[in-house]
C-alpha positions as CSV (number, residue, x, y, z in Angstrom):
1,M,0.0,0.0,0.0
2,K,1.3,3.4,-0.9
3,K,1.9,6.1,1.7
4,K,-0.6,8.4,0.1
5,T,-3.3,5.7,0.1
6,F,-2.6,4.8,3.7
7,W,-2.8,8.4,5.0
8,T,-5.9,9.0,3.0
9,L,-7.6,6.0,4.6
10,A,-6.3,6.9,8.0
11,I,-7.5,10.5,7.8
12,G,-10.8,9.4,6.4
13,Y,-11.3,6.9,9.2
14,A,-10.5,9.5,11.8
15,L,-12.9,12.0,10.3
16,I,-15.7,9.5,10.0
17,T,-15.1,8.4,13.6
18,F,-15.0,12.0,14.9
19,L,-18.2,12.8,13.0
20,F,-20.2,9.8,14.1
21,H,-18.9,9.6,17.7
22,N,-18.5,13.2,18.8
23,I,-20.9,15.2,16.7
24,L,-23.8,12.8,16.0
25,E,-23.2,10.5,19.0
26,T,-24.3,7.3,17.3
27,L,-23.8,3.6,18.0
28,F,-21.7,3.3,14.8
29,G,-19.4,6.0,16.2
30,E,-19.0,4.1,19.4
31,I,-18.1,0.9,17.5
32,L,-15.5,2.8,15.5
33,M,-14.0,4.3,18.7
34,Q,-13.8,0.8,20.2
35,I,-12.0,-0.4,17.1
36,S,-9.6,2.5,17.4
37,Y,-8.9,1.7,21.1
38,I,-8.3,-1.9,20.3
39,G,-5.9,-0.9,17.5
40,L,-4.1,1.5,19.8
41,F,-3.8,-1.3,22.4
42,F,-2.3,-3.7,19.9
43,F,0.1,-1.0,18.6
44,V,1.4,-0.3,22.2
45,V,1.8,-4.1,22.8
46,W,3.7,-4.5,19.5
47,L,5.9,-1.5,20.2
48,T,6.8,-2.8,23.7
49,Y,7.5,-6.3,22.3
50,S,9.7,-4.8,19.5
51,I,11.7,-2.7,22.0
52,I,12.2,-5.6,24.3
53,S,13.1,-8.0,21.5
54,F,15.6,-5.5,20.1
55,G,17.2,-5.1,23.5
56,I,17.6,-8.8,24.0
57,K,19.1,-9.3,20.5
58,Q,21.6,-6.5,21.2
59,L,22.5,-8.0,24.6
60,F,23.3,-11.4,23.0
61,Y,25.1,-9.8,20.0
62,N,27.3,-7.7,22.4
63,R,28.1,-10.8,24.5
64,K,29.0,-12.8,21.4
65,H,31.3,-10.1,19.9
66,R,33.1,-8.9,23.0
67,K,36.4,-10.6,22.2
């Protein structure tokens, strides 16, 4: 997926969510917000995993190449 397409979809999703959740206060907006929260949760978990994984790989790499 191209960057332009990704950002167009992301901004569109954010605008639709804002419109339906904050302005119109519909059930559809609540569902979109819950999806956003779930996505944010998985992103934070993935980011934490990536940082810890990178740190462990660096630790073993440094131990192996300390001669």
